[in-house]
N, C-alpha and C positions, 0 to 999 in steps of 0.2 A: 588153627578154623578159629579155634576161641581168641588167639594175639590178635588174628589178621581182624574179627569182629570188633577188638577191641578198639580198632584204631578208627571205628567208626561212634561208638560213646566219646570216646574221647573230643573228636571233631565236635559231637552234637555237646559236649558238656563245655566244650572252649564257646562256642553262640552263647551257652546260656548264662558265660560267666560272663561274657562280651557284653552284653545285651541287661544284665540281669541286675549286676553286682555294680551298676552304672547308674540306675534309675532305682532299684528297692533294698531295703536296706537288709542286709546279711537275715539278719534271724527272723523275717518273715517268708525267703526265700529257700533256707541253704537246707533248713529241718523237712523239706516235700522232696518225693520221690523223682524221682530222675523226671518220667516221665511228663509230670504237674509242671514240674519245670522245664520241659520243654514246650508246654501249650501256653506255659503265661509267653516266655520269650517268643513265640510265633505270633502270640495276640497282641503283645508290644508293634512287633517291630512291622504286621502289619497293618496295624493300626498307624505308627508315625506314619509310613512308608504311603498310606492312601490320602493320610493332612497335607503330609508334606509336598507330593507330587499332586494335588489335588489341587490344592492354593496357589505352586507358585506358577500351575502350567491356565490356574485358571487367570492369576496376576497378570500373565502373561499377553496371554490374546485375551480379554474383556478390559482390561486398562493400558498395560502400553501399549499394546499394538491392536487400539480398542476402532473398530470402521475399515480395520487394515483387513485382515481374516475373515469377518463375520458382520453382518448389515448393525443398525441400531437394532431392528425386532427379532432378530436370532439368537440376542444373546438371553440368555435364561434366568425370571426373578431370582431372588434372593430367593423365592418360597419353595421354587421348585426346584434348587440346589440344594436349602434344609431339606427337603423331605429326603433327597436322595443320599444327603446324609445321613438322614432314619433311618432310613431303608439298611443299608449299607452297613449299619455299627450295629442295627438288629441283629444281623448273617454271620457280625464277625467273628463272636466266638465260637460259634460254629462250622463255617471256614477253617478256621483255624486249630479242626483239629484234624482235618484232613492230612496233612504236614506234618504236624505231631503221629499219627499213624501209620504215615509215612516210614519218618523217620524210626519209629517200634522195628518197625519191620524187614527195615534195613538195618536194623541194629542186631539183630537176631538170624540173621543168616537164611531169611527167606527168599530175600530176590535175587537179583543177578549182579546191584550195585557189584563195582568196585571202587577203593579206598586213592590210589595212586594213579595218576596217569602215565605214569616209570611201568608201571608194573603192566600196561600193555601197547605201551609207544606212542605217539600222537598220529598218523598213520592211520591207528587200526580207532584211538579217543576218533577222530572227526568222523569215522567212514559210522562210530555206533552214535555218535550225536546226530548225523543227521540222517538214521534212522530212525530214531528217536523223534526228531521232530516232525519228520513227516508221517509216525505213529499219531505222533497229536496232531498235527490236522489231520486227518481222517475223523480220529478220535473223537475229537472237540466238532467237526464236522455234522457228524451224522446225530452227536447224541443231541448239539441245537436244532438241527432237523426235524427229529424226531419228542423234541420238545413244544414243538410248532401241530407238528405232521400231527398227533397222536395228542386229541383234546381234552382229555382227562387231566395230563399233560401242564399244556400247557393255561386254560381252565384255574391249575390251583396253584402252579408254580409258575409256568413262565411270562403269566400273563400279569407279573405284579412287577417286571422291567419294564414290559411296552408300554407298561402305560408315559411313558416316555417315545410317544412317537413322531414329531415336529425338532428342530431343528431350533424354538427355542424352549423346548423344554429337556432341551440333552444338553450336557456339561460334563467337564472329568470327572464329576462325583457320582457321574449316573454307570460308571465304568461297573461299582460294583453292589447294585441298589439292585440285591435280588431275591426271591427267599433261599431262606438256606440252603436248603436242599437242592436248589436247580443250582447256584452256583458250586454248589460240591458235586455235583454229574458233569458239570463239562470241565469238571477240572481232573474227575474220576481221570483220564485217559492218560495222563502223566504217570499216576500210578502203576496201574496198567502196563506203562511200557516197563516198569522196573524189574517184572517176571519175567520178559521178553527178550528183553534191550539190555547187555549189557551199558551201564548206566553207568558214569562220573556221578561220586555222589554230594559233591561240594555243587557240580553242577547244575543237576537238579534241584538242590534249594536255590540254586539261585533262580534256576529260571523258573520257580511254583510264584518265588515272589516276585521275579519282574513280568509276573503278571497284572498286579496289580498298577504299572504304569502302564504295560503293552494297554487292557483296557481303556485308561484311562484317555490314552491317547485315541482313542476308535473311537471315543463318540462325543470328543469336540468339535465334530460340524466340519473341520476343515481339510479339502482335499488336497489330498500332497501329493500326489499323481505318480505314485516313485512303484509301477510294475513292475516285480506281482504282487507287491505288496496290498494288503488288504485293510487298506487307508479306511479312513470318516469317515469321506467319500462316497465310500462304499459299503461303509458300513449304517452309515445315515440310511439310504433308499433300503435296508435291510428294516430299519423302523418304522421306513414309513408305509413300504409295498409288506412287509409282514412274510413275503413266499423267496425273496429272493435274497446276494451272497450272507450265508451260512457262514463264510468262513474264519480263518480267525485271524492268523498270517499272514497267509496267499489269499490270490482268488484263484489258487489251480485248484477246488475241488470240487467248487461252486461253477468253475469251466467242464472239470472232467460229468457230471452228474445233472447241469442243465442246468443248474440256480442262477446262476450270473446275468446279473444287467450293470452297466457300466454306466456308471456317474455322467459321460459326454451323453450318451444312450437317454437318456434321467430330462437332463436337462433340454432337451431337446423337444421331447414328446409333451415334457409342461411348459414348450414356449408354443404348442401346436397349440393348445386347449385353453 
């Protein structure tokens, strides 16, 4: 068992070296405890991913494709974008504590993670991945919905994110602009899943960091119309009505629990008004 757990430690140590060796002097990070190295790596990686994906996406939709995807009056001001960056960067150190904790729990054998796909085979891997994604979708839906329905949670946590409630106040940088505890709560289903579902460790880490790209995508206000994906067309409605489209990756949970509102229906209602 100890030999198998060492595989997880070796993997996280590799990721730590991959990031830290190229960005920090060795004397600053090598003497640090493994867990602290992991947090620094997550912080640097998360910050780079947030800024690189955000700037590239904003450059594409606001400059290269200016007035193609969005009308001029729907483009957020520089002030709005900078505020989103400020809120996200205040929360980033806390966000990075969650994957650091999940990696520690994996390394100590508390979870049902496995290190190599070959340990179970690709058919089982794909089944477990599908179950993992459904569980996460269900968990994030209800966590997000309760952050609205439980008034103190909304007032003190989720309202920080919902100051962005119009197209011209939303941007890819709003994707991580949450109160730190709010952002952590919405990511917790990824960690809970590790205790219930056999999960490939590398896949779990990749999905955690892909959240930054996904949340940037659903806050760009562009309706991709790729059913059943919960794209920005649906999520923008969530920011304007507050009572619909709580889902994360897909619209299925909203459809099942009666909170779905389709962009076409909303456009029709707006025209009638």
